[in-house]
CHARMM-style PDB file with segment names, atoms N, HN, CA, C and O in Angstrom:
ATOM      1  N   MET     1      69.830 101.300 -97.994  1.00  0.00      PROA
ATOM      2  CA  MET     1      70.412 102.376 -98.737  1.00  0.00      PROA
ATOM      3  C   MET     1      69.333 103.495 -98.741  1.00  0.00      PROA
ATOM      4  O   MET     1      68.720 103.099 -97.750  1.00  0.00      PROA
ATOM      5  N   HSD     2      68.431 104.972 -99.265  1.00  0.00      PROA
ATOM      6  HN  HSD     2      68.929 105.293-100.071  1.00  0.00      PROA
ATOM      7  CA  HSD     2      67.697 104.982 -99.634  1.00  0.00      PROA
ATOM      8  C   HSD     2      67.091 105.490-100.731  1.00  0.00      PROA
ATOM      9  O   HSD     2      67.440 106.596-101.142  1.00  0.00      PROA
ATOM     10  N   SER     3      66.082 104.754-101.377  1.00  0.00      PROA
ATOM     11  HN  SER     3      65.799 103.855-101.043  1.00  0.00      PROA
ATOM     12  CA  SER     3      66.272 105.079-102.874  1.00  0.00      PROA
ATOM     13  C   SER     3      66.311 105.809-103.736  1.00  0.00      PROA
ATOM     14  O   SER     3      66.539 105.627-104.932  1.00  0.00      PROA
ATOM     15  N   SER     4      65.989 107.079-102.922  1.00  0.00      PROA
ATOM     16  HN  SER     4      65.804 107.227-101.951  1.00  0.00      PROA
ATOM     17  CA  SER     4      66.757 108.396-103.717  1.00  0.00      PROA
ATOM     18  C   SER     4      68.263 108.629-103.602  1.00  0.00      PROA
ATOM     19  O   SER     4      68.758 109.274-104.526  1.00  0.00      PROA
ATOM     20  N   ILE     5      69.114 108.196-102.582  1.00  0.00      PROA
ATOM     21  HN  ILE     5      68.711 107.672-101.832  1.00  0.00      PROA
ATOM     22  CA  ILE     5      70.122 108.084-103.007  1.00  0.00      PROA
ATOM     23  C   ILE     5      70.818 106.656-104.138  1.00  0.00      PROA
ATOM     24  O   ILE     5      71.473 106.612-105.180  1.00  0.00      PROA
ATOM     25  N   SER     6      70.479 106.099-103.610  1.00  0.00      PROA
ATOM     26  HN  SER     6      69.946 106.135-102.764  1.00  0.00      PROA
ATOM     27  CA  SER     6      70.193 104.441-104.801  1.00  0.00      PROA
ATOM     28  C   SER     6      70.208 104.849-106.183  1.00  0.00      PROA
ATOM     29  O   SER     6      71.017 104.385-106.987  1.00  0.00      PROA
ATOM     30  N   GLY     7      69.121 105.912-106.548  1.00  0.00      PROA
ATOM     31  HN  GLY     7      68.464 106.289-105.895  1.00  0.00      PROA
ATOM     32  CA  GLY     7      68.884 106.483-107.699  1.00  0.00      PROA
ATOM     33  C   GLY     7      69.371 107.102-108.138  1.00  0.00      PROA
ATOM     34  O   GLY     7      69.339 107.043-109.367  1.00  0.00      PROA
ATOM     35  N   LEU     8      69.935 107.832-107.694  1.00  0.00      PROA
ATOM     36  HN  LEU     8      69.961 107.881-106.695  1.00  0.00      PROA
ATOM     37  CA  LEU     8      71.005 109.479-108.161  1.00  0.00      PROA
ATOM     38  C   LEU     8      72.459 108.316-108.252  1.00  0.00      PROA
ATOM     39  O   LEU     8      73.328 108.434-109.116  1.00  0.00      PROA
ATOM     40  N   LEU     9      72.461 107.938-107.878  1.00  0.00      PROA
ATOM     41  HN  LEU     9      71.755 107.842-107.176  1.00  0.00      PROA
ATOM     42  CA  LEU     9      73.970 107.099-107.787  1.00  0.00      PROA
ATOM     43  C   LEU     9      73.871 105.978-108.997  1.00  0.00      PROA
ATOM     44  O   LEU     9      74.909 105.709-109.602  1.00  0.00      PROA
ATOM     45  N   ASP    10      72.885 105.451-109.287  1.00  0.00      PROA
ATOM     46  HN  ASP    10      72.041 105.669-108.795  1.00  0.00      PROA
ATOM     47  CA  ASP    10      72.423 104.696-110.416  1.00  0.00      PROA
ATOM     48  C   ASP    10      72.809 105.638-111.955  1.00  0.00      PROA
ATOM     49  O   ASP    10      73.567 105.433-112.903  1.00  0.00      PROA
ATOM     50  N   HSD    11      71.970 106.586-111.635  1.00  0.00      PROA
ATOM     51  HN  HSD    11      71.354 106.752-110.864  1.00  0.00      PROA
ATOM     52  CA  HSD    11      71.772 107.788-112.375  1.00  0.00      PROA
ATOM     53  C   HSD    11      73.298 108.074-112.981  1.00  0.00      PROA
ATOM     54  O   HSD    11      73.517 107.960-114.187  1.00  0.00      PROA
ATOM     55  N   LEU    12      74.321 108.452-112.037  1.00  0.00      PROA
ATOM     56  HN  LEU    12      74.143 108.545-111.058  1.00  0.00      PROA
ATOM     57  CA  LEU    12      75.714 109.268-111.893  1.00  0.00      PROA
ATOM     58  C   LEU    12      76.242 108.104-112.976  1.00  0.00      PROA
ATOM     59  O   LEU    12      76.460 108.469-114.132  1.00  0.00      PROA
ATOM     60  N   ALA    13      76.412 106.946-112.666  1.00  0.00      PROA
ATOM     61  HN  ALA    13      76.235 106.650-111.728  1.00  0.00      PROA
ATOM     62  CA  ALA    13      76.771 105.424-113.104  1.00  0.00      PROA
ATOM     63  C   ALA    13      76.222 105.241-114.601  1.00  0.00      PROA
ATOM     64  O   ALA    13      76.722 104.194-115.015  1.00  0.00      PROA
ATOM     65  N   ARG    14      75.462 105.773-115.523  1.00  0.00      PROA
ATOM     66  HN  ARG    14      75.056 106.623-115.187  1.00  0.00      PROA
ATOM     67  CA  ARG    14      74.771 105.363-116.435  1.00  0.00      PROA
ATOM     68  C   ARG    14      75.438 106.480-116.741  1.00  0.00      PROA
ATOM     69  O   ARG    14      76.293 106.293-117.607  1.00  0.00      PROA
ATOM     70  N   LEU    15      75.320 108.032-116.176  1.00  0.00      PROA
ATOM     71  HN  LEU    15      74.625 108.185-115.473  1.00  0.00      PROA
ATOM     72  CA  LEU    15      75.943 109.105-116.917  1.00  0.00      PROA
ATOM     73  C   LEU    15      77.195 108.536-117.560  1.00  0.00      PROA
ATOM     74  O   LEU    15      77.431 108.449-118.765  1.00  0.00      PROA
ATOM     75  N   ALA    16      78.243 108.023-116.149  1.00  0.00      PROA
ATOM     76  HN  ALA    16      78.051 108.094-115.170  1.00  0.00      PROA
ATOM     77  CA  ALA    16      79.844 107.789-117.037  1.00  0.00      PROA
ATOM     78  C   ALA    16      80.099 106.331-117.463  1.00  0.00      PROA
ATOM     79  O   ALA    16      80.961 105.543-117.852  1.00  0.00      PROA
ATOM     80  N   ALA    17      79.483 106.400-117.310  1.00  0.00      PROA
ATOM     81  HN  ALA    17      78.783 107.040-116.993  1.00  0.00      PROA
ATOM     82  CA  ALA    17      79.517 104.997-118.648  1.00  0.00      PROA
ATOM     83  C   ALA    17      79.395 104.865-120.323  1.00  0.00      PROA
ATOM     84  O   ALA    17      79.844 104.298-121.319  1.00  0.00      PROA
ATOM     85  N   ASP    18      78.388 105.885-119.808  1.00  0.00      PROA
ATOM     86  HN  ASP    18      78.023 106.346-118.999  1.00  0.00      PROA
ATOM     87  CA  ASP    18      77.719 106.629-121.619  1.00  0.00      PROA
ATOM     88  C   ASP    18      78.597 107.401-122.538  1.00  0.00      PROA
ATOM     89  O   ASP    18      78.628 107.474-123.766  1.00  0.00      PROA
ATOM     90  N   ARG    19      79.726 108.289-121.034  1.00  0.00      PROA
ATOM     91  HN  ARG    19      79.701 108.230-120.036  1.00  0.00      PROA
ATOM     92  CA  ARG    19      80.579 109.466-121.689  1.00  0.00      PROA
ATOM     93  C   ARG    19      81.618 108.844-122.031  1.00  0.00      PROA
ATOM     94  O   ARG    19      82.466 108.258-121.358  1.00  0.00      PROA
ATOM     95  N   PRO    20      81.476 109.046-123.419  1.00  0.00      PROA
ATOM     96  CA  PRO    20      83.332 108.336-124.216  1.00  0.00      PROA
ATOM     97  C   PRO    20      84.978 108.883-123.462  1.00  0.00      PROA
ATOM     98  O   PRO    20      85.204 110.032-123.084  1.00  0.00      PROA
ATOM     99  N   ARG    21      85.590 108.153-123.420  1.00  0.00      PROA
ATOM    100  HN  ARG    21      85.406 107.219-123.727  1.00  0.00      PROA
ATOM    101  CA  ARG    21      87.027 108.458-123.068  1.00  0.00      PROA
ATOM    102  C   ARG    21      87.252 109.357-123.915  1.00  0.00      PROA
ATOM    103  O   ARG    21      87.038 109.390-125.127  1.00  0.00      PROA
ATOM    104  N   ASP    22      88.040 110.654-122.678  1.00  0.00      PROA
ATOM    105  HN  ASP    22      88.214 110.628-121.694  1.00  0.00      PROA
ATOM    106  CA  ASP    22      89.068 111.572-123.263  1.00  0.00      PROA
ATOM    107  C   ASP    22      89.687 112.466-122.390  1.00  0.00      PROA
ATOM    108  O   ASP    22      89.271 113.240-121.528  1.00  0.00      PROA
ATOM    109  N   ASP    23      91.052 112.095-122.933  1.00  0.00      PROA
ATOM    110  HN  ASP    23      91.391 111.467-123.633  1.00  0.00      PROA
ATOM    111  CA  ASP    23      91.779 111.682-121.856  1.00  0.00      PROA
ATOM    112  C   ASP    23      92.909 113.254-122.016  1.00  0.00      PROA
ATOM    113  O   ASP    23      94.109 113.215-121.745  1.00  0.00      PROA
ATOM    114  N   ARG    24      92.214 114.460-122.479  1.00  0.00      PROA
ATOM    115  HN  ARG    24      91.239 114.491-122.699  1.00  0.00      PROA
ATOM    116  CA  ARG    24      92.873 115.855-122.874  1.00  0.00      PROA
ATOM    117  C   ARG    24      92.805 115.979-121.989  1.00  0.00      PROA
ATOM    118  O   ARG    24      93.960 116.005-121.564  1.00  0.00      PROA
ATOM    119  N   GLY    25      91.587 116.209-120.573  1.00  0.00      PROA
ATOM    120  HN  GLY    25      90.648 116.188-120.917  1.00  0.00      PROA
ATOM    121  CA  GLY    25      91.333 116.898-119.369  1.00  0.00      PROA
ATOM    122  C   GLY    25      92.372 116.250-118.028  1.00  0.00      PROA
ATOM    123  O   GLY    25      92.388 116.507-116.824  1.00  0.00      PROA
ATOM    124  N   ASP    26      93.152 115.351-118.845  1.00  0.00      PROA
ATOM    125  HN  ASP    26      93.139 115.141-119.822  1.00  0.00      PROA
ATOM    126  CA  ASP    26      93.576 114.691-117.366  1.00  0.00      PROA
ATOM    127  C   ASP    26      94.716 115.061-117.590  1.00  0.00      PROA
ATOM    128  O   ASP    26      95.221 115.372-118.669  1.00  0.00      PROA
ATOM    129  N   VAL    27      95.266 115.033-116.320  1.00  0.00      PROA
ATOM    130  HN  VAL    27      94.855 114.781-115.444  1.00  0.00      PROA
ATOM    131  CA  VAL    27      96.814 115.388-115.774  1.00  0.00      PROA
ATOM    132  C   VAL    27      97.981 114.691-116.347  1.00  0.00      PROA
ATOM    133  O   VAL    27      97.626 113.705-115.702  1.00  0.00      PROA
ATOM    134  N   PRO    28      99.116 114.251-116.997  1.00  0.00      PROA
ATOM    135  CA  PRO    28      99.763 113.391-117.080  1.00  0.00      PROA
ATOM    136  C   PRO    28     100.524 113.100-116.087  1.00  0.00      PROA
ATOM    137  O   PRO    28     100.772 114.084-115.390  1.00  0.00      PROA
ATOM    138  N   GLY    29     101.019 112.085-115.727  1.00  0.00      PROA
ATOM    139  HN  GLY    29     100.817 111.285-116.294  1.00  0.00      PROA
ATOM    140  CA  GLY    29     101.560 111.025-114.133  1.00  0.00      PROA
ATOM    141  C   GLY    29     103.017 111.586-113.531  1.00  0.00      PROA
ATOM    142  O   GLY    29     103.552 111.490-112.427  1.00  0.00      PROA
ATOM    143  N   TRP    30     103.524 112.422-115.202  1.00  0.00      PROA
ATOM    144  HN  TRP    30     103.089 112.501-116.099  1.00  0.00      PROA
ATOM    145  CA  TRP    30     104.347 113.007-114.474  1.00  0.00      PROA
ATOM    146  C   TRP    30     104.308 113.762-113.767  1.00  0.00      PROA
ATOM    147  O   TRP    30     104.726 113.950-112.625  1.00  0.00      PROA
ATOM    148  N   VAL    31     103.446 114.551-114.885  1.00  0.00      PROA
ATOM    149  HN  VAL    31     103.107 114.398-115.814  1.00  0.00      PROA
ATOM    150  CA  VAL    31     103.346 116.131-113.799  1.00  0.00      PROA
ATOM    151  C   VAL    31     102.822 115.800-111.926  1.00  0.00      PROA
ATOM    152  O   VAL    31     103.502 116.255-111.006  1.00  0.00      PROA
ATOM    153  N   MET    32     101.814 115.138-111.730  1.00  0.00      PROA
ATOM    154  HN  MET    32     101.262 114.769-112.477  1.00  0.00      PROA
ATOM    155  CA  MET    32     101.553 115.028-110.951  1.00  0.00      PROA
ATOM    156  C   MET    32     103.095 114.494-110.093  1.00  0.00      PROA
ATOM    157  O   MET    32     103.657 115.470-109.596  1.00  0.00      PROA
ATOM    158  N   VAL    33     103.703 113.408-109.893  1.00  0.00      PROA
ATOM    159  HN  VAL    33     103.246 112.615-110.296  1.00  0.00      PROA
ATOM    160  CA  VAL    33     104.747 113.157-109.508  1.00  0.00      PROA
ATOM    161  C   VAL    33     105.654 114.202-109.333  1.00  0.00      PROA
ATOM    162  O   VAL    33     106.249 114.365-108.268  1.00  0.00      PROA
ATOM    163  N   THR    34     105.868 115.268-110.778  1.00  0.00      PROA
ATOM    164  HN  THR    34     105.384 115.135-111.644  1.00  0.00      PROA
ATOM    165  CA  THR    34     106.742 116.290-109.780  1.00  0.00      PROA
ATOM    166  C   THR    34     106.237 117.471-109.102  1.00  0.00      PROA
ATOM    167  O   THR    34     106.899 118.172-108.338  1.00  0.00      PROA
ATOM    168  N   LEU    35     104.861 117.670-109.472  1.00  0.00      PROA
ATOM    169  HN  LEU    35     104.323 117.100-110.093  1.00  0.00      PROA
ATOM    170  CA  LEU    35     104.216 118.453-108.492  1.00  0.00      PROA
ATOM    171  C   LEU    35     104.283 118.128-106.512  1.00  0.00      PROA
ATOM    172  O   LEU    35     104.280 118.911-105.563  1.00  0.00      PROA
ATOM    173  N   MET    36     104.334 116.703-106.592  1.00  0.00      PROA
ATOM    174  HN  MET    36     104.337 116.066-107.363  1.00  0.00      PROA
ATOM    175  CA  MET    36     103.641 116.272-105.258  1.00  0.00      PROA
ATOM    176  C   MET    36     104.902 115.541-104.452  1.00  0.00      PROA
ATOM    177  O   MET    36     104.830 114.907-103.399  1.00  0.00      PROA
ATOM    178  N   THR    37     106.524 115.927-105.571  1.00  0.00      PROA
ATOM    179  HN  THR    37     106.582 116.442-106.426  1.00  0.00      PROA
ATOM    180  CA  THR    37     108.406 115.882-105.149  1.00  0.00      PROA
ATOM    181  C   THR    37     108.048 117.460-104.722  1.00  0.00      PROA
ATOM    182  O   THR    37     108.241 117.827-103.563  1.00  0.00      PROA
ATOM    183  N   ALA    38     107.658 118.124-105.463  1.00  0.00      PROA
ATOM    184  HN  ALA    38     107.501 117.826-106.405  1.00  0.00      PROA
ATOM    185  CA  ALA    38     108.246 119.604-104.747  1.00  0.00      PROA
ATOM    186  C   ALA    38     107.404 120.153-103.918  1.00  0.00      PROA
ATOM    187  O   ALA    38     107.643 121.275-103.473  1.00  0.00      PROA
ATOM    188  N   ILE    39     106.217 119.430-103.548  1.00  0.00      PROA
ATOM    189  HN  ILE    39     106.023 118.519-103.910  1.00  0.00      PROA
ATOM    190  CA  ILE    39     105.692 119.681-102.554  1.00  0.00      PROA
ATOM    191  C   ILE    39     106.124 119.445-101.042  1.00  0.00      PROA
ATOM    192  O   ILE    39     105.984 120.175-100.060  1.00  0.00      PROA
ATOM    193  N   VAL    40     106.788 117.983-101.200  1.00  0.00      PROA
ATOM    194  HN  VAL    40     106.902 117.390-101.998  1.00  0.00      PROA
ATOM    195  CA  VAL    40     107.314 117.510-100.444  1.00  0.00      PROA
ATOM    196  C   VAL    40     108.428 117.969 -99.296  1.00  0.00      PROA
ATOM    197  O   VAL    40     108.608 117.870 -98.082  1.00  0.00      PROA
ATOM    198  N   VAL    41     109.285 118.746-100.909  1.00  0.00      PROA
ATOM    199  HN  VAL    41     109.138 118.827-101.895  1.00  0.00      PROA
ATOM    200  CA  VAL    41     110.798 119.420 -99.994  1.00  0.00      PROA
ATOM    201  C   VAL    41     110.086 120.386 -99.904  1.00  0.00      PROA
ATOM    202  O   VAL    41     110.439 120.887 -98.836  1.00  0.00      PROA
ATOM    203  N   ALA    42     109.232 121.052-100.352  1.00  0.00      PROA
ATOM    204  HN  ALA    42     108.946 120.645-101.220  1.00  0.00      PROA
ATOM    205  CA  ALA    42     109.041 121.958 -99.484  1.00  0.00      PROA
ATOM    206  C   ALA    42     108.295 122.357 -98.657  1.00  0.00      PROA
ATOM    207  O   ALA    42     107.839 123.485 -98.470  1.00  0.00      PROA
ATOM    208  N   ALA    43     108.069 120.879 -97.833  1.00  0.00      PROA
ATOM    209  HN  ALA    43     108.439 119.963 -97.986  1.00  0.00      PROA
ATOM    210  CA  ALA    43     107.062 120.943 -96.457  1.00  0.00      PROA
ATOM    211  C   ALA    43     108.440 120.601 -95.793  1.00  0.00      PROA
ATOM    212  O   ALA    43     108.697 121.238 -94.771  1.00  0.00      PROA
ATOM    213  N   LEU    44     109.495 119.555 -96.289  1.00  0.00      PROA
ATOM    214  HN  LEU    44     109.286 119.038 -97.120  1.00  0.00      PROA
ATOM    215  CA  LEU    44     110.291 119.534 -95.527  1.00  0.00      PROA
ATOM    216  C   LEU    44     111.842 120.135 -95.302  1.00  0.00      PROA
ATOM    217  O   LEU    44     112.773 119.856 -94.547  1.00  0.00      PROA
ATOM    218  N   THR    45     111.684 120.792 -96.021  1.00  0.00      PROA
ATOM    219  HN  THR    45     110.927 121.019 -96.634  1.00  0.00      PROA
ATOM    220  CA  THR    45     112.777 122.140 -96.303  1.00  0.00      PROA
ATOM    221  C   THR    45     113.072 122.623 -94.470  1.00  0.00      PROA
ATOM    222  O   THR    45     114.069 122.554 -93.751  1.00  0.00      PROA
ATOM    223  N   PRO    46     111.784 123.065 -94.266  1.00  0.00      PROA
ATOM    224  CA  PRO    46     112.369 123.902 -92.870  1.00  0.00      PROA
ATOM    225  C   PRO    46     113.245 123.314 -91.902  1.00  0.00      PROA
ATOM    226  O   PRO    46     114.097 123.886 -91.223  1.00  0.00      PROA
ATOM    227  N   PHE    47     112.813 121.639 -91.929  1.00  0.00      PROA
ATOM    228  HN  PHE    47     112.121 121.175 -92.482  1.00  0.00      PROA
ATOM    229  CA  PHE    47     112.908 121.125 -91.124  1.00  0.00      PROA
ATOM    230  C   PHE    47     114.263 120.441 -91.278  1.00  0.00      PROA
ATOM    231  O   PHE    47     114.819 120.046 -90.254  1.00  0.00      PROA
ATOM    232  N   VAL    48     114.725 120.302 -92.218  1.00  0.00      PROA
ATOM    233  HN  VAL    48     114.274 120.624 -93.050  1.00  0.00      PROA
ATOM    234  CA  VAL    48     116.220 119.224 -92.435  1.00  0.00      PROA
ATOM    235  C   VAL    48     116.179 119.791 -93.614  1.00  0.00      PROA
ATOM    236  O   VAL    48     116.037 119.125 -94.640  1.00  0.00      PROA
ATOM    237  N   GLY    49     116.389 122.085 -93.602  1.00  0.00      PROA
ATOM    238  HN  GLY    49     116.504 122.626 -92.769  1.00  0.00      PROA
ATOM    239  CA  GLY    49     117.004 122.473 -94.891  1.00  0.00      PROA
ATOM    240  C   GLY    49     118.252 122.246 -94.286  1.00  0.00      PROA
ATOM    241  O   GLY    49     118.746 121.248 -94.810  1.00  0.00      PROA
ATOM    242  N   ASP    50     119.343 122.945 -93.003  1.00  0.00      PROA
ATOM    243  HN  ASP    50     118.942 123.756 -92.578  1.00  0.00      PROA
ATOM    244  CA  ASP    50     120.554 122.759 -92.410  1.00  0.00      PROA
ATOM    245  C   ASP    50     121.214 121.186 -92.878  1.00  0.00      PROA
ATOM    246  O   ASP    50     122.242 121.084 -93.547  1.00  0.00      PROA
ATOM    247  N   GLU    51     120.378 119.972 -92.368  1.00  0.00      PROA
ATOM    248  HN  GLU    51     119.542 120.054 -91.825  1.00  0.00      PROA
ATOM    249  CA  GLU    51     121.592 118.884 -92.796  1.00  0.00      PROA
ATOM    250  C   GLU    51     121.400 118.755 -94.240  1.00  0.00      PROA
ATOM    251  O   GLU    51     122.188 118.064 -94.886  1.00  0.00      PROA
ATOM    252  N   LEU    52     120.266 119.454 -94.894  1.00  0.00      PROA
ATOM    253  HN  LEU    52     119.626 120.015 -94.370  1.00  0.00      PROA
ATOM    254  CA  LEU    52     120.646 118.988 -95.965  1.00  0.00      PROA
ATOM    255  C   LEU    52     121.633 119.853 -97.105  1.00  0.00      PROA
ATOM    256  O   LEU    52     121.957 119.522 -98.245  1.00  0.00      PROA
ATOM    257  N   ARG    53     121.914 120.889 -96.444  1.00  0.00      PROA
ATOM    258  HN  ARG    53     121.650 121.158 -95.517  1.00  0.00      PROA
ATOM    259  CA  ARG    53     122.728 121.653 -96.922  1.00  0.00      PROA
ATOM    260  C   ARG    53     124.367 121.073 -96.587  1.00  0.00      PROA
ATOM    261  O   ARG    53     125.355 121.210 -97.308  1.00  0.00      PROA
ATOM    262  N   GLY    54     124.299 120.586 -95.635  1.00  0.00      PROA
ATOM    263  HN  GLY    54     123.497 120.474 -95.049  1.00  0.00      PROA
ATOM    264  CA  GLY    54     125.668 120.304 -95.327  1.00  0.00      PROA
ATOM    265  C   GLY    54     125.811 119.703 -95.554  1.00  0.00      PROA
ATOM    266  O   GLY    54     127.034 119.605 -95.649  1.00  0.00      PROA
ATOM    267  N   LEU    55     125.042 118.337 -96.018  1.00  0.00      PROA
ATOM    268  HN  LEU    55     124.048 118.417 -95.940  1.00  0.00      PROA
ATOM    269  CA  LEU    55     125.349 117.198 -96.979  1.00  0.00      PROA
ATOM    270  C   LEU    55     125.580 117.040 -98.396  1.00  0.00      PROA
ATOM    271  O   LEU    55     126.253 116.336 -99.147  1.00  0.00      PROA
ATOM    272  N   LEU    56     124.630 118.115 -98.461  1.00  0.00      PROA
ATOM    273  HN  LEU    56     124.083 118.688 -97.850  1.00  0.00      PROA
ATOM    274  CA  LEU    56     125.460 118.705-100.766  1.00  0.00      PROA
ATOM    275  C   LEU    56     127.137 119.329-100.224  1.00  0.00      PROA
ATOM    276  O   LEU    56     128.200 119.030-100.766  1.00  0.00      PROA
ATOM    277  N   VAL    57     126.971 120.188 -99.102  1.00  0.00      PROA
ATOM    278  HN  VAL    57     126.107 120.430 -98.661  1.00  0.00      PROA
ATOM    279  CA  VAL    57     128.152 120.441 -98.842  1.00  0.00      PROA
ATOM    280  C   VAL    57     129.389 119.820 -99.038  1.00  0.00      PROA
ATOM    281  O   VAL    57     130.321 120.169 -99.763  1.00  0.00      PROA
ATOM    282  N   ARG    58     129.262 118.713 -98.190  1.00  0.00      PROA
ATOM    283  HN  ARG    58     128.506 118.430 -97.601  1.00  0.00      PROA
ATOM    284  CA  ARG    58     130.505 117.577 -97.878  1.00  0.00      PROA
ATOM    285  C   ARG    58     130.357 116.724 -99.333  1.00  0.00      PROA
ATOM    286  O   ARG    58     131.396 116.370 -99.888  1.00  0.00      PROA
ATOM    287  N   ALA    59     129.006 116.392 -99.959  1.00  0.00      PROA
ATOM    288  HN  ALA    59     128.161 116.681 -99.507  1.00  0.00      PROA
ATOM    289  CA  ALA    59     129.389 115.625-101.279  1.00  0.00      PROA
ATOM    290  C   ALA    59     130.369 116.277-102.141  1.00  0.00      PROA
ATOM    291  O   ALA    59     131.463 115.893-102.554  1.00  0.00      PROA
ATOM    292  N   PHE    60     129.650 117.454-102.329  1.00  0.00      PROA
ATOM    293  HN  PHE    60     128.761 117.766-101.993  1.00  0.00      PROA
ATOM    294  CA  PHE    60     130.394 118.231-103.164  1.00  0.00      PROA
ATOM    295  C   PHE    60     132.098 118.754-103.042  1.00  0.00      PROA
ATOM    296  O   PHE    60     132.755 119.128-104.014  1.00  0.00      PROA
ATOM    297  N   SER    61     132.538 118.687-101.828  1.00  0.00      PROA
ATOM    298  HN  SER    61     132.004 118.383-101.039  1.00  0.00      PROA
ATOM    299  CA  SER    61     133.829 118.629-101.603  1.00  0.00      PROA
ATOM    300  C   SER    61     134.762 116.823-101.810  1.00  0.00      PROA
ATOM    301  O   SER    61     135.918 116.409-101.713  1.00  0.00      PROA
ATOM    302  N   MET    62     133.477 116.282-102.112  1.00  0.00      PROA
ATOM    303  HN  MET    62     132.538 116.618-102.190  1.00  0.00      PROA
ATOM    304  CA  MET    62     134.254 114.950-102.249  1.00  0.00      PROA
ATOM    305  C   MET    62     134.763 115.055-104.039  1.00  0.00      PROA
ATOM    306  O   MET    62     135.747 114.676-104.676  1.00  0.00      PROA
ATOM    307  N   VAL    63     133.617 115.709-104.330  1.00  0.00      PROA
ATOM    308  HN  VAL    63     132.818 116.017-103.812  1.00  0.00      PROA
ATOM    309  CA  VAL    63     134.144 115.214-105.631  1.00  0.00      PROA
ATOM    310  C   VAL    63     134.616 115.689-106.284  1.00  0.00      PROA
ATOM    311  O   VAL    63     134.946 115.167-107.349  1.00  0.00      PROA
ATOM    312  N   SER    64     135.083 117.842-105.731  1.00  0.00      PROA
ATOM    313  HN  SER    64     134.815 118.266-104.866  1.00  0.00      PROA
ATOM    314  CA  SER    64     135.329 119.018-106.035  1.00  0.00      PROA
ATOM    315  C   SER    64     137.303 118.088-106.001  1.00  0.00      PROA
ATOM    316  O   SER    64     137.917 118.079-107.068  1.00  0.00      PROA
ATOM    317  N   GLY    65     137.896 117.521-104.879  1.00  0.00      PROA
ATOM    318  HN  GLY    65     137.397 117.528-104.012  1.00  0.00      PROA
ATOM    319  CA  GLY    65     139.142 117.793-104.215  1.00  0.00      PROA
ATOM    320  C   GLY    65     138.884 117.051-103.633  1.00  0.00      PROA
ATOM    321  OT1 GLY    65     139.622 116.706-102.710  1.00  0.00      PROA
TER     322      GLY     65
END
């Protein structure tokens, strides 16, 4: 590895180690899971929307009657 890159990585590692831990800027895990689930549902809906709609209609008809 080139010495300037190595020096930069060492400097960044020292900065990260010296920085006090503060979780206020972190995104909570449940927010990330919710967001990723919404993205997956939105991405799949154009491909499987009709099948999901039929599945829900059958499920509701079994419960209500």
